C-alpha positions as CSV (number, residue, x, y, z in Angstrom):
1,M,64.3,98.3,109.2
2,L,65.3,94.5,109.1
3,M,65.6,95.1,105.1
4,Q,68.2,98.1,106.0
5,L,70.0,96.2,107.6
6,V,70.3,93.3,105.5
7,L,71.1,95.8,102.9
8,L,74.5,97.1,105.1
9,L,76.0,93.5,106.3
10,V,75.6,92.7,102.5
11,G,77.5,95.6,101.4
12,F,79.9,95.7,103.5
13,V,80.8,91.9,102.5
14,L,80.9,92.8,99.3
15,L,83.4,95.5,100.0
16,V,85.5,94.1,102.1
17,K,85.4,90.9,99.8
18,G,86.1,92.6,95.9
19,A,88.2,94.9,97.7
20,D,90.5,92.0,98.7
21,W,90.0,90.4,95.0
22,F,90.9,93.6,93.2
23,V,94.1,93.7,95.4
24,D,95.1,90.1,95.3
25,G,94.6,90.8,91.1
26,A,96.7,93.9,90.8
27,A,99.2,92.8,92.7
28,S,99.8,89.3,91.3
29,I,99.8,91.3,87.6
30,A,102.4,94.0,89.1
31,K,104.3,91.2,90.3
32,K,104.8,89.2,86.2
33,L,105.4,93.1,85.2
34,G,108.3,93.2,87.5
35,V,106.8,96.7,89.3
36,S,108.3,97.7,92.4
37,Q,106.7,96.6,95.4
38,L,106.8,100.1,97.0
39,I,104.7,101.4,94.1
40,I,102.3,97.9,94.7
41,G,102.0,99.0,98.4
42,L,101.3,102.4,98.1
43,T,99.4,102.6,95.1
44,I,97.8,99.2,94.1
45,V,96.9,98.5,97.5
46,A,96.4,101.9,99.1
47,M,93.6,102.8,96.1
48,G,92.6,98.8,96.0
49,T,91.8,99.4,99.7
50,S,90.2,103.2,99.1
51,L,88.1,102.1,96.6
52,P,84.8,101.3,98.9
53,E,85.7,104.9,100.1
54,A,85.4,106.1,96.5
55,A,82.4,104.0,95.5
56,V,80.4,105.6,98.4
57,S,81.3,108.0,98.2
58,I,80.5,108.8,94.5
59,T,77.6,106.5,94.7
60,S,76.2,108.6,97.4
61,A,76.6,112.2,95.4
62,L,75.2,110.9,92.1
63,G,72.5,110.2,95.0
64,G,71.8,113.2,95.8
65,N,73.8,111.6,99.1
66,A,77.0,114.0,99.2
67,G,77.2,115.2,102.7
68,I,77.8,111.5,103.3
69,S,81.3,112.2,100.9
70,I,83.3,114.2,103.3
71,G,82.1,112.4,106.5
72,N,83.2,109.1,105.0
73,A,86.8,109.6,103.8
74,V,87.3,112.1,106.7
75,G,85.7,109.1,108.9
76,S,87.9,106.7,107.2
77,N,91.2,108.7,107.3
78,I,90.2,108.8,111.1
79,M,89.5,105.4,111.9
80,N,92.7,104.6,109.9
81,I,94.8,106.2,112.0
82,L,93.7,106.5,115.8
83,L,91.6,103.1,115.3
84,I,93.3,101.0,113.1
85,L,96.9,101.7,113.3
86,G,96.0,101.7,117.0
87,I,95.0,98.2,116.8
88,T,97.5,97.3,115.1
89,A,100.7,98.6,117.6
90,A,98.8,97.1,120.2
91,I,99.4,94.1,118.8
92,V,103.2,94.6,118.0
93,N,105.6,97.2,116.8
94,V,105.1,98.9,113.2
95,K,108.2,100.4,111.4
96,I,107.9,102.6,109.0
97,Q,110.6,104.1,106.2
98,R,112.2,107.7,106.2
99,S,110.2,108.6,103.2
100,T,106.8,108.3,104.5
101,F,107.8,109.9,107.4
102,R,109.8,112.4,106.2
103,Y,107.3,113.1,103.1
104,E,104.4,111.6,103.5
105,I,102.9,111.9,106.6
106,P,103.5,115.5,106.7
107,F,101.7,115.5,103.2
108,M,98.6,114.1,104.2
109,V,98.6,116.4,107.5
110,G,98.8,119.5,104.8
111,I,96.0,118.0,102.6
112,T,93.8,117.5,105.4
113,V,94.3,121.1,106.5
114,L,94.1,122.5,102.5
115,L,90.9,120.2,102.9
116,M,89.2,122.1,106.2
117,V,90.3,125.9,104.8
118,L,88.5,125.1,101.5
119,G,85.7,123.6,103.1
120,L,85.0,126.3,105.5
121,T,86.0,129.3,103.3
122,G,83.2,128.6,100.6
123,G,80.9,126.3,102.7
124,A,81.0,123.5,100.3
125,L,84.1,121.9,97.6
126,G,82.9,122.7,94.2
127,R,84.9,121.8,90.9
128,A,87.4,123.9,91.7
129,A,88.5,122.2,94.8
130,G,87.7,119.5,93.1
131,L,90.4,120.4,90.5
132,V,93.3,121.2,93.3
133,F,92.8,117.9,94.6
134,W,93.5,116.0,91.6
135,A,96.1,117.8,90.2
136,L,97.9,117.4,93.8
137,F,97.1,113.7,93.4
138,I,98.7,113.4,89.8
139,A,101.9,115.7,91.5
140,F,101.5,112.2,93.8
141,F,101.8,109.9,91.7
142,V,104.5,111.6,89.9
143,Y,106.4,111.7,93.5
144,L,106.0,107.9,94.0
145,W,107.3,106.9,90.4
146,F,110.3,109.2,91.5
147,I,111.5,108.0,94.6
148,A,111.0,104.2,93.2
149,K,113.3,105.0,90.4
150,H,115.6,106.3,92.7
151,G,115.0,105.7,96.3
152,G,117.0,102.4,96.3
153,P,116.3,99.2,97.1
154,Q,112.9,98.4,99.0
155,E,112.2,95.2,101.4
156,E,109.6,93.0,98.5
157,G,106.3,92.6,99.8
158,E,103.7,89.5,99.2
159,A,101.5,89.1,96.0
160,K,100.1,86.0,95.2
161,D,101.0,83.9,91.9
162,M,97.9,83.8,89.5
163,P,97.9,83.3,86.4
164,V,97.0,86.3,84.2
165,W,93.5,85.1,83.2
166,Q,92.6,84.5,86.8
167,C,94.3,88.0,88.0
168,I,92.0,89.9,85.5
169,L,89.0,88.1,86.5
170,A,89.5,89.0,90.0
171,M,89.8,92.6,89.5
172,L,86.8,92.5,87.2
173,L,84.7,90.9,89.9
174,G,86.2,92.8,92.5
175,G,85.4,96.2,91.3
176,V,81.6,95.2,90.3
177,M,81.5,93.4,94.0
178,V,82.5,96.8,95.8
179,V,80.3,98.8,93.2
180,K,77.5,97.1,94.0
181,G,78.6,96.9,97.8
182,S,78.6,100.5,98.1
183,D,75.0,100.8,96.4
184,F,74.0,98.7,99.5
185,V,76.1,100.2,101.9
186,V,74.1,104.2,101.2
187,S,71.5,102.5,101.0
188,G,71.2,100.8,104.2
189,A,73.0,103.7,106.1
190,T,70.4,106.2,104.7
191,G,67.2,104.0,105.9
192,I,68.6,103.9,109.5
193,A,69.8,107.6,109.5
194,R,66.2,108.4,108.4
195,A,64.8,105.7,110.7
196,F,66.8,106.9,114.3
197,G,66.6,110.8,112.5
198,M,70.7,110.1,112.7
199,S,72.2,112.8,110.2
200,E,74.1,112.1,107.3
201,R,77.1,113.5,109.4
202,F,77.0,110.9,112.1
203,I,76.4,108.0,109.8
204,G,79.2,108.8,107.4
205,L,81.9,109.1,109.8
206,T,80.6,106.1,112.2
207,I,79.2,103.3,110.3
208,V,80.0,104.3,106.8
209,A,83.4,105.4,107.7
210,F,83.9,101.5,109.7
211,G,82.6,99.6,107.2
212,T,84.8,100.9,104.1
213,S,87.7,100.9,106.6
214,L,87.4,97.0,106.8
215,P,89.7,95.8,103.8
216,E,92.1,98.9,105.4
217,L,92.1,97.4,109.1
218,V,92.5,93.4,107.7
219,T,95.5,94.4,105.3
220,A,96.9,96.1,108.4
221,V,96.1,93.8,111.4
222,T,96.9,90.6,108.6
223,A,100.7,91.9,107.9
224,A,101.3,92.7,111.8
225,K,100.5,88.7,112.3
226,K,102.7,87.6,109.6
227,G,105.5,90.3,110.1
228,N,105.4,92.6,107.6
229,V,104.6,95.1,109.8
230,D,107.2,97.7,107.7
231,I,104.5,98.0,105.1
232,A,101.2,98.9,107.4
233,I,102.1,102.7,107.5
234,G,102.7,103.4,104.0
235,N,99.3,101.6,103.2
236,I,97.4,103.5,105.8
237,V,99.0,106.6,104.7
238,G,98.6,106.3,101.2
239,S,94.7,104.8,101.5
240,N,94.1,108.4,103.5
241,I,96.0,110.5,101.1
242,F,93.8,109.0,98.2
243,N,90.6,109.6,100.3
244,I,91.0,113.1,100.1
245,L,92.7,113.4,97.0
246,F,90.9,111.2,94.7
247,V,87.6,110.4,96.4
248,V,86.6,114.1,98.1
249,G,88.5,115.9,94.5
250,T,86.5,113.1,92.4
251,T,82.9,113.7,94.0
252,A,83.4,117.4,93.9
253,L,84.1,117.2,90.2
254,I,80.4,115.8,89.9
255,C,78.7,117.8,92.5
256,P,79.4,120.4,95.0
257,I,79.7,118.8,98.3
258,P,78.3,120.6,101.2
259,F,81.1,121.3,104.1
260,E,78.9,121.8,107.7
261,R,80.6,124.0,110.1
262,K,80.8,120.9,112.4
263,F,83.1,119.0,109.8
264,A,85.6,121.6,110.7
265,V,86.0,119.3,114.2
266,D,85.9,116.2,112.3
267,T,88.9,117.3,110.0
268,A,90.2,119.2,112.9
269,V,91.0,115.2,114.9
270,A,91.9,114.1,111.4
271,V,94.8,116.4,111.4
272,F,95.5,115.4,115.2
273,A,95.7,112.0,114.2
274,G,98.2,112.3,111.8
275,V,100.3,114.5,113.4
276,L,100.2,112.5,117.0
277,L,101.6,109.2,114.1
278,W,104.7,111.5,113.1
279,A,105.2,112.5,116.6
280,G,104.4,108.8,117.8
281,T,107.4,107.9,115.4
282,A,110.0,110.4,115.5
283,K,112.4,109.0,118.0
284,H,112.6,105.2,117.1
285,K,111.1,105.3,113.7
286,E,108.3,102.6,114.6
287,L,105.0,103.0,116.1
288,R,105.5,101.6,119.6
289,R,102.3,100.3,121.7
290,P,102.0,103.4,124.4
291,C,101.6,105.6,121.0
292,G,98.9,102.6,119.7
293,I,96.9,103.2,123.5
294,L,96.8,106.7,123.2
295,M,95.9,106.4,119.7
296,L,92.5,103.9,120.8
297,L,92.3,106.6,123.8
298,S,91.7,109.2,121.3
299,Y,89.0,107.4,118.7
300,A,87.1,106.7,122.0
301,V,87.1,110.4,123.4
302,Y,86.4,111.2,119.5
303,F,83.2,108.6,119.3
304,A,81.6,109.7,122.7
305,Y,82.1,113.7,121.0
306,L,79.9,111.9,118.2
307,C,77.4,110.2,120.5
308,L,76.6,113.8,122.3
309,A,77.2,116.3,119.2
C-alpha cells in the first residue's frame, strides 16, 4: 500500500511539472512565431493542461483498464468547472469572452450530451464513436483558426521568453514526464482501488481526475492572482472539449471503452456543470462569487453521491 501511495504522489508531481514545462515551451515558441494568444490559450495551453488526462486514459486503455478512461475525462471536466472555476470565482470575478459564451460553452455541453447518448446506445464507445469525436475535434480546430483570423484583436496573455533550444527541451522533457507520470498514477490508483475494493469508476472520477486536473487548477488560480482572469474560463472550456473529443476519442480508437449505466449520472452532472457555467455568466458576462460558491456546493453534493453510491 505504501508503495502504491508513493507511486501515486510521484506520478502527480511528474504530471503537473511535465504539463507546466510543456505549456511554457510551446507558448514561448508560439510567441516567437507570432501566433495569436487566443490560439495559444484555446489550443496549446488547453491541450497542454489536458496532456495528463490523455496520457492516463490512453495508458489505461493499453493496460486493459479502459474503464478508468471515461471516469477520468468526465470526472476532470466536472472538477474543472465546479471545483476549479468555483475556487477561482471565490477569489475574484472571472470575465468571459463573448465567443466563449455564445459558441464554446454550448459546444462543450453538446458534445457531453453526445458522449452520454453514444455510450448508453451501445453500452460502449467503439471506433465509430472515436471517429465521430475526432471529426468534431478537427472541426473545432477549424473554428478556432477562423475566429483567430476574423475575430478582431484579443488581449494578449503571458508567455515566457526562452531560447528556441530551451523551448524544445522543455516540451520534450515535459512530454516524457507526463507519460511516466501517467504510468505511475494508473499503477498507484489501480493498486489502491484493489486494496480498498473500490471500483475503477470511483477511482477515475475522484483520485485520478483530481490529479490530472491539477494543471488546470494551478493555471486558473495563478491567472486569478495575476489579474489575467479573462482567459481562465476559455482555458477550462478548451480543456474540457479536448478531454472528450481528443482523450475519449483517441482511447475509443485504440479499444472499446465500456460505458457503465452509472456513467449516465456522471455525464449528466457534467452537462449540469456546463449549463450552470453558461447561466452563471449570462447576465454580467463574468463568473461572480455567488455562482462560484454554488459550484463548490454542487461539487460537494456530487462527491457525497460518489461516496454513497
